[in-house]
N, C-alpha and C positions, 0 to 999 in steps of 0.2 A: 504494500500500500504506500502511496505517496506520503511523505512525512507530514505530520500535523505540526505546524510551526507558529511562531508569533504572527507571521503574515497571514496564515490560514485563519486564525481567530479574528484578526482585524478585518479580513475580507468577509468572513462570516458575519461579523457585526454589521458591516456596511450593507451587505446584500440583504440580510434578513430584515434589517431596519427599513431598507428601501421597500422590500416586499410588503411589510406591514403598513408603511405610510402610503404606499401606492394604493392599497386596498381600502385604507381609511378614507382616502380621497374618493374612491369609487363609491363608498357608502354615502358620502356627503352628496355627490352629484346624483346618485340614485334617488335620494329624497327630493332633489330638485327636478326629477324626472328627465334628466339628461341621458341617463342609462335606463333602458326599459327591460321588461321581461323579468326573469329570475336573476338573482345575484347571490352566489354562494362564496363566502369569504374564508380565507385560509388562516386567519389570525390565531396564533397559538401552535400551529403545526409546521412552522418554518424550519425547524431543525431537521425534519424528515427530508426535505428537499436539499438543504445545505449539505447534510452528510452524504446523501446519495451522489450529488454532483462531484464531491471530492473523490469518490471512488470510481466514477465513470470515466470512460474515454470518450470525450465529446466529439472526437473526430469520426466516430463510427457507431457508438452505442445509441440506442433509441429509447424513447420514453412515451408511454401512453397512459392516460388516466381518465377519470370521470369528469364531472362538470365543475368541480372545485379546482379550476385549471388556469387561473390568471397568471400566477407567478412562476409556474413551472417553465413555460416557454421563455420567459425572461431569463431564468437561470440557465437555459439551454443556449442562450445567445441571441434571442429575438429582440429587436429594438423595442423597448418598453413603450415608446410613443405609439408604435403601430398596435400594440396590445390594447392600450387605452382607446385608441381610435376605433378599434373593432368593437369594443363595448359601447361606444357612442353610436355605432352603426354607420361609421364613416367609410368613404371609399379608400382611404389610406390604411385601413385596418388589415389585419393578417388574412382575412377572408373577404376583403372588399366591403366589409360592413354587413355581410349577409349571415355570418355565423353567430355573432353576438357573444354574450357572456359564457355560454355553455359549450361553445364549439370553436375555441381557439385552435388553430391548425397551422403548423409550420414545418413541413417535412424536410425542407432544406437544412433545418437546424436539428433534425432528428426527433421533432416533437409531432406526434400523430394524434393529438386531441386528448382532451375535450370531447366527451360523449354524454349525451343527455339521457340515454337509456341505461338504467341501473344495471351494472354488470355487463353491458354490451361490449365494453372494451376488453374484457378478459380473454375471450377467444381471439379477438383481433391481435392482442399482444402476442399470443402464441403463434398466430399466423405470420407476424413480422419476424419472429424468431425462426420459424420454419424457413422462410425465404432466406434469412441470413445463413442458416445451415446449408440449405440447398446450393446457394451460390458461394459458399465457403468464404464468407466475409469476415469471419472471426469477430463478430459483433454480438452484443448482448442487448436484450430488450428488457427494460424495467417496466413492469405492468402493475400500476397502482389500482386500488379499489377501496371503497369504504366498507365498514363492517356490515352494513345492510346488504351489500352486493354478494357477500359470502353465502347468503341463503338462496342464491340463484342456482338453478340446475346447470346453467352454462359453465359455472365454475368447475363442477365435478366432471363434466364431459371434457373440459379443457385440461384439467389436471391429469386425467387418464391419458389423453393423447400426448401431452407434453412429456410425461414420463415414458410412454411407449416409444416415442420418437426421440427421446433424449434431447429436448430442445434447449437452446441457450437463452433461457428466460428466468427472470427473478420476479416472482409474484409477491406483491407487498400490499397487505391490508393496513390502511391507516385507520386504526381502531381509535376513534375519538369518543367512544362510549355510547354513541346514540346514532341509530339509523333514522334520520330525520328527528323524530321525537320519541323513538322507541329504544329503550336501553338494551344493551347486549343480553342482559339476563332474561329479558322477556322474549327473545327471539329464538332461543334454543335451550336445551337442558344442560348446556355447558357454557362457560365464559372464556375458555381458552381456545380462541379461534384457530390458532396455529396448529392445533391437533388435527384439523381437517386434512393436513398433509400426510398424516400417518397412514391413512387408509390407502394411500398410493405409494407408500414407501418413499415419499419425497422429503428430503432434508427440510426441517422446519423448526422454528423457535420464536419465542416472544422476546422483543427487545424494547428498551427505553427509547421512546421517540422524542423526548424533550431535550436531549443532549446530542449535539451534532457529531461529536467525536465517536460516540457509541454507534450511532447510525452509520457513520463512515466505515468503521471497523467491520461491522457485520455485513454491510453492503459489499465491501471489498471482498470479503470471503466468499459471499454468494456469487458475485460477478466473476471472480476468478475461477470458481468451480464451473460455472456455465461456459466460460471462455475456453477452458481447458478440456471440455468434453464431458464434464461431470454431470451435466443436466440441470434441471430446474431446482429452485429453492423457494420455499414459502415462508415469508417473514411477517409476523404480526407485530407491527410497529405501534406501540401504545402511546398515544398522543392525546391532545385535548383541544377542542376549538373554543375560543373565548366568546365568539359571537354565535348567533343562532344558526340553524341549518341553512337558512337563507334570510334575506332581509325581511321577509314576511312572517318569520317565525317568532311567535310570542313567548316561546320557551317556558311554557307552563310545566313541563316535565322535569325541570331541575330548578333548584333554588339559587338565588343570588349569592348565598353564602358558599355554595359549592363552587360556583364560578370564581368568586374572589379568592377562595382557598387555592384553587388550581393556578391562579395567576402568580402565586409564589414560585411556581415552576416555570415561569415564562422563559422560553429558550433564549430570547434576546437579552433579557436581564442576566441570565446564566452566563452567556458568552461575555457580556460586558464586565460582570463581576470577575470572571476568570482573567480578563485583560488587566483589570486594575490590581488584582491579587498578585499577578506576575510583573507588575510595573512595566507593561509593554506599551502603554500610551498614557499621556497626561490628560487631564480634564480639558485642556485647550485643544489637544489633538482630537479627542473624541468630539468636541464641539465643532471642529472643522468637518468631521465626517457627517455629523448631524446636519450641518449647513449644506453640504453637497447633496445629501439625500433630499432635503427640502427643496432645493433648487431644481433637482431632476424631476421630482414629482410635479412641480409647477410647470416645467417645460413640457412634460407629457400631457398635462391638462390643456395647456395652450395649443399644442399641436392638434389634439383631438377637437378642441373647440373651433379652431380655424380651418380644419379640413372639411371638404365638401361631402355631401351625401352622394352615394352612387347613383348613376343614371338608372332609370327604371328598366331599361332593356337588359341591364346586367343580370337581373333576376331571372330572365329567360335564357340568356346566353350561356349561363353556367349549368343549366339543367341537362342539356343534351350535347354530347360530343359531336354528333353528326349535325351539321348546320341545316341541312334540308330534311330534318327528321320528318317522316310521313305522319300525317294526321295532326301535326302541330298547327294550331291556329290561336292567335291572340291579338288583342287590340291594345296598343300602347296609349 
């Protein structure tokens, strides 16, 4: 695994803080109705992504996830201005403004969505890994899902084939405790989700998802196993979301006291405390990072605000590959 150094922690702090502030801005403009539809925020889960990115080879590895998918493409190298523009529904967005919040897509950066169907990305992640194996690309696909998606039949079918074909894939459930508003304890007769891998003899374990260095270590082991021909791994990454399932979630299923208590484990605070403890940065240097993050968020907002909406014909042009598709009739 790449060494985890002073620079690693400083980068983690700046990236994770940016992801948090980026989504805080999205929450603000959502209330102003500048972002429409659903909005699922990642606040509290940033260490999962930060640790994974440290272990990945971004020149060839891929990532696919569900609809809580705004910061992952940014971590994979997508211009954050384009991500915010996509949420605004603007033509400069990652999908020309047609995908919106739940369908960020940037294959040139190895990011394959953003999927609105619960669990729909699980077999697709195995498919990406199958293609990599078939073409001998020596690449690994990280396939994320929420705890609710692990109750989908598609997961079991995918696990079976992934093990049968020895695919280079790492399945990761971001277990934030609640499938929308239903606790893990109410969805099955066990709470150790990782044990689902045992039925397929798939290497599996539960790990702490609030500390990026732990995620990095475990992800590195799983990625190297997949890359060296050892097959899939299933990781239950135990994390917590500080906001509701979506912006429309009243959160009646959990108490404010529970959320506040969990904020003591805030991964951004954890990384910052680690930096200060090791005297890797002064308060002035941290303030400079905070200022850069604030400026970049403002730049993303301005870019999205100033960008044009897509032309109406774009909505039709991207549906069919064949330009003279038979039976196609529309009025613009």
